[in-house]
C-alpha positions in Angstrom: 16.9 -16.7 4.6 14.0 -18.4 4.0 11.7 -18.3 6.1 9.9 -21.5 7.3 6.3 -20.6 7.8 4.4 -23.4 8.5 0.9 -24.3 9.7 -2.0 -21.8 10.5 0.1 -18.6 10.4 1.3 -19.6 7.0 -2.2 -20.1 5.4 -2.7 -16.6 7.2 0.1 -14.9 6.0 -0.6 -16.4 2.0 -4.5 -15.4 2.8 -3.6 -11.7 3.7 -1.3 -11.8 0.6 -4.0 -12.5 -1.7 -6.8 -9.8 0.1 -4.0 -7.3 -0.3 -3.3 -8.1 -4.3 -7.3 -7.9 -4.6 -7.9 -4.6 -2.6 -5.3 -3.0 -4.5 -7.1 -4.1 -7.7 -10.3 -2.9 -6.5 -8.9 0.0 -5.9 -7.1 0.8 -8.7 -10.5 0.6 -10.7 -11.4 3.1 -8.2 -8.6 5.5 -9.5 -9.4 5.3 -12.8 -13.4 5.5 -12.7 -13.3 8.0 -9.5 -16.5 10.9 -9.9 -14.1 12.9 -8.0 -10.7 14.1 -7.7 -10.7 13.2 -4.0 -12.2 10.2 -4.3 -8.9 9.3 -6.6 -6.7 10.6 -3.8 -7.6 8.6 -1.3 -7.6 5.1 -3.7 -3.9 5.8 -4.8 -3.4 6.4 -1.0 -5.0 3.0 -0.3 -3.4 1.2 -2.9 0.0 2.5 -1.3 -1.3 0.9 2.2 -1.7 -2.1 0.5 1.8 -2.1 -1.2 3.2 -1.5 1.5 1.1 -4.4 3.8 1.9 -6.6 1.0 5.7 -5.6 0.9 5.4 -7.1 4.6 3.9 -10.1 4.4 6.2 -10.4 1.0 9.3 -10.4 3.5 7.7 -12.7 6.2 7.2 -15.5 3.5 10.8 -14.9 2.1 12.3 -14.3 5.4 14.3 -11.4 3.2 14.8 -8.5 5.9 15.1 -5.8 2.8 11.5 -5.8 2.3 10.7 -4.4 5.3 13.0 -1.8 4.4 11.2 -1.1 1.5 8.1 -1.2 2.9 9.2 1.6 5.0 10.5 3.9 2.8 7.5 3.5 0.6 5.2 4.1 3.8 6.9 7.6 3.9 7.0 8.0 0.3 3.2 7.4 0.9 2.2 9.5 3.7 4.6 12.9 1.9 2.9 12.1 -1.2 -0.8 11.8 0.0 -0.1 15.7 2.2 1.0 16.9 -0.9 -2.2 16.3 -2.9 -4.7 17.2 0.0 -2.9 20.5 -0.2 -2.8 21.4 -3.3 -6.3 20.1 -3.6 -7.5 21.8 -1.1 -5.9 24.9 -1.6 -4.7 24.5 -5.2 -1.2 25.4 -4.0 1.1 22.7 -2.4 4.0 25.4 -0.2 2.2 28.8 0.0 
C-alpha cells in the first residue's frame, strides 16, 4: 500500500528522516570516542531511539504498517537493554 504524502507533510516527514539519520551518525561518533562508559550507553540509547523514529517515519512514507511493528519491538528491546546496561554500570551485576 503506497502512502499518499503530499505537500508540507511530506516535506516535514522527509526532513525528519534526514535529521534523525544525521543525529544517529553523530551519536555513533560518541559511542566510538566516548570518554566514559555511561557516555557510550547514553549514545547507544540515543541511536536506538533514533532508529525507532526512522522506522516510524519510513512507515509514514511507504504506508507499510510492518515498520510500526518493527519500531515497537525495537523500542522494547532498547528499553530492556538500557536498563540492563545501566544496572551493570551502577552495581557491576545485572541480576542480584
